[in-house]
N, C-alpha and C positions, 0 to 999 in steps of 0.2 A: 093409837086409835084416832087422835085428832088429825094426823096427817092423812090417814086413809079417808076419813070423812071429808076433809077439805078437798082431796083429790077427786073423790066421787062427785061432790057438789059442783066443783068447777067444771068437770067434764060434762055433767048433765046440763048445767046452765049454758055452756057453749053449744052443746048439741041442740038444746031447745031454741037458742037464739039464731043458730045457723053458723056454718063455717066461715061465711064471708061477713058476719056481723061485726059491728064496731067492738063489741065485747071480746069476740074471738081474736080480732087483730090486736087489741090492747093487751090481752093476757098473754097471747102468744103460746109458747110451749109450756109456760109455767115452771120455769127452772127451779124456783124456790120450793114448790110442792114436791117435785121429783127429787130434789136434793134432800129435802126433809125426810121423805120416805126412805131413801137409801141410808141416810145417817141413823135414823131410828132403828132400822133392821140391823145395821152394823153394830149399833150400840147394844141392842138386845143380845146379839151373838157374842160380842166381846165381854158382856157382863158375866158370862159363865166363867171367864178366865181372869178378868181384872175389872172390878167394879169402878175403880177410879178413872180409868180410861173411858168407860161408857158414860160416866157422869160428865166428863169433858166433852164428849160428843153431843150429849143432850144439851149442854150449855151452848155449844156451837150453833145448834139449831135455833135456840132462843135468840142468840145474837144475830143470826141471819134474818130473822123476822123483825128485829128492831130496826133494821135498815129499811127506810121507806122505799117503796116501789111506786113511782109516779107515772107508770105507763098508762093507767086507766084515766087519770086526771088529764094527762097530756092529750090523750085521744079524744076525750070529751070536749076539751078546749079547742080542738081542731089542729093541734100541733102534731107534726109527724114524729114518730118514734123511730129509732134506728134498730 
C-alpha cells in the first residue's frame, strides 16, 4: 500500500507542478517507485508458494530505498542530471 500511495502522490505532484517543471525533470520516470510496485506485486504472488522468497523480495525493496537518490537535490542546486 505504501508503494501505491507513493506512486499516486508523486504522479499528482508532478501533474500539479506541470510536465516541464523542475520537479518533473528531477524525478523523471521514478524508477524506484515503479520497481517497488513490481517487486511488491511479485512478492505477494510468490508468497502463496514460498514465503521465504517473498520476504527476500520485500527486503530488496527496502535496500533499494536505502540507496540515496540525489536527483532532486542536484536539480535544485542547478546541476544537470543524466
